C-alpha positions as CSV (number, residue, x, y, z in Angstrom):
1,X,95.1,116.1,102.3
2,X,97.1,112.8,101.9
3,X,99.5,112.1,104.7
4,X,103.2,113.0,104.2
5,X,105.1,110.4,102.1
6,X,108.6,111.6,102.9
7,X,110.4,109.1,105.0
8,X,112.3,110.2,108.1
9,X,115.6,111.9,107.1
10,X,114.9,111.8,103.4
11,X,117.9,113.5,101.9
12,X,116.2,115.1,98.9
13,X,112.6,116.1,98.2
14,X,111.7,115.3,94.6
15,X,107.9,115.4,95.0
16,X,105.7,117.0,92.4
17,X,103.8,120.1,92.9
18,X,100.0,119.6,93.1
19,X,99.6,120.7,89.5
20,X,102.4,118.4,88.3
21,X,101.0,115.5,90.4
22,X,97.5,115.8,88.8
23,X,99.1,116.1,85.4
24,X,101.1,113.0,85.9
25,X,98.0,111.1,87.0
26,X,96.0,112.2,83.9
27,X,98.9,111.3,81.6
28,X,99.4,107.8,83.0
29,X,95.6,107.1,82.9
30,X,95.5,108.3,79.2
31,X,98.6,106.2,78.5
32,X,97.0,103.0,79.9
33,X,93.8,103.6,77.9
34,X,95.7,104.4,74.7
35,X,97.9,101.3,75.0
36,X,94.9,99.1,75.4
37,X,93.1,100.7,72.5
38,X,96.2,100.6,70.2
39,X,96.5,96.9,70.8
40,X,92.8,96.3,70.0
41,X,92.6,94.7,73.4
42,X,89.6,94.3,75.7
43,X,91.4,95.3,78.9
44,X,94.5,94.6,80.9
45,X,96.0,92.0,83.3
46,X,98.0,93.0,86.3
47,X,99.9,90.9,88.8
48,X,99.0,92.1,92.3
49,X,101.7,91.7,95.0
50,X,100.2,93.8,97.7
51,X,103.1,96.3,97.3
52,X,102.9,100.0,96.5
53,X,103.9,99.7,92.8
54,X,101.3,97.2,91.8
55,X,98.6,98.8,94.0
56,X,99.2,102.3,92.4
57,X,99.1,100.7,88.9
58,X,95.8,99.0,89.8
59,X,94.2,102.2,91.0
60,X,95.3,104.1,87.8
61,X,94.2,101.2,85.5
62,X,90.8,101.1,87.0
63,X,90.5,104.8,86.4
64,X,91.5,104.3,82.8
65,X,89.6,101.1,82.0
66,X,86.9,100.6,84.6
67,X,86.5,97.7,87.0
68,X,85.9,95.1,84.3
69,X,88.7,96.4,82.2
70,X,91.3,95.1,84.7
71,X,91.9,91.4,85.7
72,X,94.0,91.0,88.7
73,X,96.2,88.0,89.5
74,X,97.5,87.3,93.0
75,X,100.3,84.6,92.7
76,X,101.7,83.6,96.0
77,X,104.8,81.3,96.3
78,X,106.2,79.6,99.4
79,X,108.1,82.7,100.4
80,X,105.2,85.1,100.0
81,X,104.3,87.1,103.0
82,X,100.7,86.2,103.9
83,X,100.0,89.8,105.0
84,X,101.1,91.1,101.6
85,X,99.0,88.5,99.8
86,X,96.1,89.5,101.9
87,X,96.8,93.2,101.0
88,X,96.7,92.2,97.3
89,X,93.3,90.6,97.6
90,X,92.1,93.5,99.7
91,X,93.2,95.9,96.9
92,X,91.3,93.9,94.3
93,X,88.2,93.8,96.4
94,X,88.3,97.4,97.3
95,X,88.6,98.4,93.6
96,X,85.9,95.9,92.6
97,X,87.9,94.2,89.9
98,X,87.8,90.5,89.0
99,X,90.8,88.6,90.3
100,X,92.2,85.1,90.6
101,X,94.5,83.6,93.2
102,X,97.0,81.2,91.5
103,X,99.4,79.3,93.7
104,X,102.7,79.2,91.7
105,X,104.7,77.0,94.0
106,X,103.5,73.7,92.4
107,X,104.5,75.1,89.0
108,X,107.9,76.4,90.2
109,X,108.7,73.1,91.9
110,X,108.5,71.3,88.5
111,X,111.5,73.4,87.5
112,X,113.3,72.5,90.7
113,X,112.6,68.9,90.0
114,X,113.8,69.2,86.5
115,X,117.0,70.9,87.5
116,X,117.7,70.3,91.3
117,X,121.1,71.9,91.1
118,X,119.5,75.3,91.1
119,X,117.5,74.9,94.3
120,X,120.3,76.1,96.6
121,X,120.9,79.2,94.5
122,X,118.3,81.5,96.0
123,X,118.6,84.1,93.2
124,X,118.1,81.6,90.5
125,X,115.2,79.9,92.3
126,X,113.6,83.2,93.0
127,X,113.9,84.3,89.4
128,X,112.1,81.1,88.4
129,X,109.1,82.1,90.5
130,X,109.1,85.7,89.1
131,X,109.2,84.3,85.5
132,X,106.4,81.8,86.3
133,X,104.2,84.8,87.3
134,X,105.1,86.4,83.9
135,X,104.0,83.3,82.0
136,X,100.7,83.2,83.9
137,X,100.1,87.0,83.3
138,X,100.4,86.4,79.5
139,X,98.5,83.1,79.6
140,X,95.5,85.0,81.1
141,X,96.1,88.0,78.9
142,X,96.2,86.0,75.7
143,X,93.1,84.0,76.6
144,X,91.1,87.2,77.3
145,X,92.6,89.5,74.6
146,X,94.2,91.8,77.2
147,X,97.6,93.5,77.6
148,X,99.9,92.9,80.5
149,X,100.6,96.0,82.7
150,X,104.0,96.2,84.3
151,X,104.6,97.8,87.8
152,X,108.2,98.9,87.5
153,X,109.2,102.4,88.5
154,X,112.2,104.5,87.3
155,X,114.3,103.8,90.3
156,X,114.1,100.0,89.7
157,X,114.5,100.3,85.9
158,X,117.6,102.4,86.1
159,X,119.3,100.1,88.6
160,X,118.2,96.8,87.0
161,X,116.2,95.8,90.1
162,X,113.9,93.5,88.2
163,X,114.1,90.0,86.8
164,X,115.0,89.9,83.1
165,X,112.0,88.3,81.2
166,X,110.2,88.2,84.5
167,X,108.5,91.1,86.2
168,X,109.4,93.3,83.3
169,X,108.1,90.9,80.7
170,X,105.2,93.2,80.1
171,X,103.5,95.3,77.4
172,X,104.0,98.7,79.1
173,X,105.1,100.3,82.4
174,X,102.6,102.9,83.4
175,X,104.6,104.2,86.3
176,X,108.0,103.7,84.7
177,X,108.8,107.4,84.7
178,X,108.4,107.9,88.5
179,X,111.1,107.7,91.1
180,X,110.1,105.7,94.2
181,X,109.4,108.8,96.2
182,X,107.0,110.0,93.5
183,X,105.3,106.7,93.4
184,X,104.5,107.1,97.1
185,X,103.3,110.6,96.5
186,X,101.0,109.7,93.6
187,X,99.7,106.6,95.4
188,X,98.7,108.8,98.4
189,X,97.2,111.3,96.0
190,X,94.9,108.7,94.4
191,X,93.8,107.3,97.8
192,X,96.0,104.3,98.4
193,X,95.9,103.5,102.2
194,X,98.9,105.1,104.0
195,X,100.1,101.8,105.4
196,X,100.6,100.5,101.9
197,X,102.2,103.7,100.7
198,X,104.9,103.5,103.3
199,X,105.5,99.7,103.7
200,X,108.9,98.2,103.2
201,X,109.4,97.2,99.5
202,X,110.2,93.6,98.7
203,X,110.2,91.5,95.6
204,X,109.7,88.4,97.8
205,X,112.3,86.4,95.9
206,X,113.3,84.6,99.1
207,X,112.2,84.7,102.7
208,X,113.1,88.0,104.4
209,X,114.3,89.6,101.3
210,X,113.9,93.4,100.9
211,X,114.7,95.7,98.0
212,X,116.9,98.1,99.9
213,X,119.0,95.4,101.5
214,X,119.7,93.8,98.2
215,X,120.5,97.0,96.5
216,X,122.8,98.1,99.3
217,X,121.2,101.5,100.0
218,X,117.7,102.8,100.7
219,X,115.3,104.3,98.1
220,X,115.7,107.8,99.3
221,X,119.5,107.8,98.8
222,X,119.0,106.0,95.5
223,X,116.4,108.5,94.2
224,X,118.7,111.4,95.2
225,X,121.7,109.9,93.3
226,X,119.6,109.0,90.2
227,X,117.9,112.4,90.0
228,X,121.0,114.5,90.6
229,X,123.9,112.5,89.2
230,X,122.7,109.8,86.8
231,X,119.8,111.6,85.2
232,X,121.0,115.0,86.3
233,X,124.2,117.1,85.8
234,X,125.9,116.9,89.1
235,X,129.3,115.2,89.6
236,X,130.0,112.7,92.3
237,X,131.6,115.3,94.5
238,X,128.8,117.8,94.0
239,X,126.1,115.2,94.7
240,X,127.8,114.3,98.0
241,X,128.1,118.0,99.0
242,X,124.5,118.8,98.0
243,X,122.7,115.8,99.6
244,X,123.1,115.1,103.3
245,X,123.7,111.4,104.0
246,X,124.8,110.5,100.5
247,X,128.4,109.3,100.4
248,X,130.9,108.6,97.5
249,X,130.2,105.0,98.2
250,X,126.5,105.5,97.6
251,X,127.2,107.2,94.3
252,X,129.6,104.5,93.2
253,X,127.1,101.8,94.2
254,X,124.4,103.4,92.1
255,X,126.8,103.8,89.1
256,X,127.7,100.1,89.4
257,X,124.0,99.1,89.4
258,X,123.1,101.3,86.4
259,X,126.1,100.2,84.3
260,X,125.8,96.5,85.3
261,X,122.2,96.3,84.3
262,X,122.4,98.1,81.0
263,X,121.7,94.8,79.2
264,X,118.3,94.5,80.9
265,X,117.1,97.8,79.4
266,X,117.9,96.8,75.8
267,X,116.9,94.2,73.3
268,X,119.2,91.1,73.1
269,X,122.2,92.1,71.0
270,X,123.0,90.7,67.6
271,X,126.5,90.6,66.0
272,X,125.7,93.1,63.2
273,X,127.2,91.2,60.4
274,X,127.9,93.3,57.3
275,X,126.9,90.7,54.8
276,X,124.3,92.7,52.9
277,X,125.3,94.6,49.7
């Protein structure tokens, strides 16, 4: 049996049953295979960060496409954690997939040189590095007739915790229906090492950055509010009463994240001119 993936004091258990878990696995594997086939592609490209989301996606992609069907890219920047980058290579080697290590800092620095005013803005500079990885994913994918797999989960997508035209510049998101807690559960189910399943999530946009610190609440509270209040029927007051540790401030913060990131989940708007007869 996989080790428990609930973090200490998790306020809500949204894990699948064993039957649901296996059904989710089979559906995602079929989705990856069908997406590649529908595109007439020869496989997929995946950016490997060493984190749980990309690792789980890699495991499922290999199940769908085979070892040669997935090309991994590890793309460290100056702020990248060496241990995470080592984890990314270890994942690729353990799965037996071909992979390349591409240093993105020299590429990103050309943007810094072209527009030095942005260097001190850590979010802007971090986004440049995320978007550089997206360009490289597609460069390799176009060269090899592959699709680009995303690694975003539902918790991140709903709150806009991704870089527009960056880490979600992809052809599909295989784990995009899963809350973070369910990502951990499925990862444990398919055999991802427990230390990777439970590690602290980070987008590595700048040194010391973590997902939960930037969002203003931890994933367990976020998942609970999303599942019960945003995706579910409960009011703010009912959510606070039902879930230990979730406050009105937590609910308000999640609402702000969801509403403020709506533009990230839609195509660029057009004015809708009524000039056609």
